[in-house]
N, C-alpha and C positions, 0 to 999 in steps of 0.2 A: 218711350212709353212706359207706363207703370200700371199696376193694377192686379187685382186678385186673380183674374183669369187671362193674364197675359199670354200663357202658352196657347190658349185657345184662339186669341186674336191673331197671333203669330202663324198658328196653323191655317187659319182662314186666309190671311194675306198671301200666304205662299202656296196656297192649293191651286189646283188647275182651274177649279170653278171660279175662284175670286179673281185669279189672274185674267180669265176670259171675260168676266163681267166688268172688271176694271178697264181693260183694253177697249172693250166694245161701248161702255157707257159712261165711264167717269174719267178716263185718261185726260191728263193736263197737257197733252201734246206729245208728239214723238220725239224721240231723241235718236237720230241716225236711222239706219235701216230696220233695226230689230228692237230697239229700246222704247221706252215709254216713261213718262214722267209722273211720279207719285206726288200729288199736291194734298196738303193737309185738308183743305176744303172738300176735296173730292173723297178722300179716305173717310172722313167723318160721315159721309153720306152713305157708305156701304152698308147695306143691311146685314147684320150678323144674326144668325139664328138663335133664338132662346133655347137653352137647353134645360129641360126639367129633370132629365134622367142623369143623376150624378155619376153613374158608371160610364156613361158615354163621355162626359167631361173629363173624368179621370183617365180614361182610355187615351183621348187626345193629348192631355197633358203629358201622359208617359211617353207616348210616341214622339212629341216635340223633344223631350228630355234626351230620349235615345238618339234622336236625330243629332243632337248636339254633341253626343258623346262618340259616335261612330266615325270611323275613317275608312270603312268599307263601303264601296260604291253600291254593291248589291244589297247590303243591309239598308243603306240610306234610301235607295229606290223602293224597297219593299215598305219601309216606314211611310214614305211619301204616299205610295198607292193605298196603303191602309187608311191614312188621313183623308185622301181624296174620296176613297169608298164611303167613309163615315159621312163625310160632308154632302156628297151626292144623295145619300140617303135622308139626310136631315132636310135637304132643299127638295126632296121628292123629284130628282132628275130622273127622266126616262132614259132606257138604254140608247135611243135614238139621238137625244140630247147630249148624252155622254160622248157619242161618237163625233158630234160636231165640236164639242168643247175639246176633246182629246186631240182632234185633228188641227187645231190651231197652235 
């Protein structure tokens, strides 16, 4: 993949929200007991939020870059949680919906 906002796309595709949606609605079939298949045709259909606030986009891009640079599991988990929180807010996900998504 290429593009100006690739870090944002990467953040979405690796978030709990998009993993839940992909498994639930777009998955191209299971791979063993826990895996699932990413097919291009389904990835292209995933709705990505439009971000009009430049600071939110920059925050996500920065977190993705920090993720790539860290080897510390606690830091990594913290960055992932921050990205998930931003995406939950962008998608207007309720606390109850977060519980369902996080339990999967």
